[in-house]
C-alpha positions as CSV (number, residue, x, y, z in Angstrom):
1,M,13.5,-15.7,-21.6
2,N,10.2,-15.7,-20.1
3,K,9.3,-16.5,-16.7
4,N,8.3,-19.8,-17.4
5,E,11.7,-21.0,-19.4
6,L,13.4,-19.8,-16.6
7,R,11.3,-22.1,-14.2
8,Q,11.8,-24.7,-16.2
9,H,16.1,-24.2,-16.4
10,I,15.9,-23.8,-12.2
11,T,13.5,-27.0,-11.8
12,E,16.2,-29.3,-14.8
13,T,19.5,-27.9,-12.9
14,L,17.9,-28.8,-9.4
15,L,17.2,-32.3,-10.2
16,E,20.9,-33.0,-11.8
17,I,21.7,-31.9,-8.8
18,A,19.2,-33.7,-6.3
19,P,17.2,-35.9,-8.3
20,D,15.3,-36.4,-5.2
21,V,13.6,-33.2,-5.1
22,E,10.0,-33.4,-5.6
23,I,9.9,-30.2,-7.8
24,A,5.8,-30.1,-7.4
25,K,6.0,-29.9,-3.8
26,L,8.6,-27.1,-3.7
27,D,7.8,-24.1,-1.7
28,P,8.9,-20.9,-4.4
29,A,9.7,-18.6,-1.0
30,V,11.5,-21.2,0.9
31,S,14.9,-22.4,1.0
32,F,16.7,-25.0,-0.9
33,R,18.7,-26.1,2.2
34,D,15.4,-25.7,4.1
35,Q,12.9,-27.9,1.9
36,F,15.7,-31.0,1.9
37,E,19.4,-32.2,1.8
38,I,21.6,-30.2,-0.1
39,D,25.3,-29.4,1.2
40,S,27.0,-26.6,0.2
41,V,28.8,-28.5,-2.6
42,D,25.3,-28.9,-3.5
43,F,24.3,-26.1,-4.3
44,L,28.0,-24.4,-5.3
45,N,27.2,-27.2,-8.2
46,F,24.0,-26.3,-8.9
47,V,25.0,-22.5,-9.1
48,L,27.5,-23.7,-11.7
49,A,25.7,-25.3,-13.0
50,L,22.7,-23.0,-13.8
51,E,25.5,-20.9,-15.0
52,K,26.8,-23.5,-17.7
53,R,22.9,-23.7,-18.9
54,L,22.1,-20.9,-19.5
55,G,25.3,-19.5,-20.3
56,I,26.0,-16.8,-17.4
57,K,28.3,-15.6,-14.9
58,I,26.9,-15.4,-11.5
59,S,29.2,-13.2,-8.8
60,E,29.9,-15.3,-5.9
61,I,28.1,-12.7,-3.5
62,D,24.9,-12.6,-5.5
63,Y,25.1,-16.4,-4.7
64,P,22.7,-16.1,-1.8
65,K,20.0,-14.6,-3.7
66,L,20.2,-18.3,-5.4
67,S,19.2,-20.4,-2.3
68,S,15.5,-20.6,-3.4
69,V,13.4,-20.8,-6.2
70,R,11.9,-17.0,-6.0
71,G,15.1,-16.1,-5.4
72,C,16.7,-17.6,-8.1
73,L,13.7,-16.8,-10.8
74,S,13.7,-13.0,-8.9
75,Y,17.2,-13.1,-9.8
76,L,17.9,-14.6,-13.1
77,A,14.7,-12.3,-14.4
78,M,16.3,-9.3,-13.3
79,E,19.9,-11.2,-15.3
80,S,18.2,-11.4,-18.0
81,G,16.5,-8.1,-18.4
82,E,13.1,-10.0,-17.4
83,D,9.8,-8.5,-14.9
84,P,12.5,-9.2,-11.6
85,K,8.6,-9.4,-9.2
86,V,8.2,-12.6,-10.3
87,S,6.2,-15.4,-8.4
């Protein structure tokens, strides 16, 4: 799965959990919590939805790595064997 496909999965999953998020205005380097209102339950639902969508298991210890678009891309690229140096 390439970077653009991963980004698409991330944004679609994010919109399922937080439909009011303006994806075009998201800063990939800034945590979701600092950009819009997402509580711990919403974040957990986001991670679980990513697991289901991508057919992977994400260890609870890795959840903090998924706190931003860039973090998600890096983690998921590494898990799928892609280049983890994504923007």
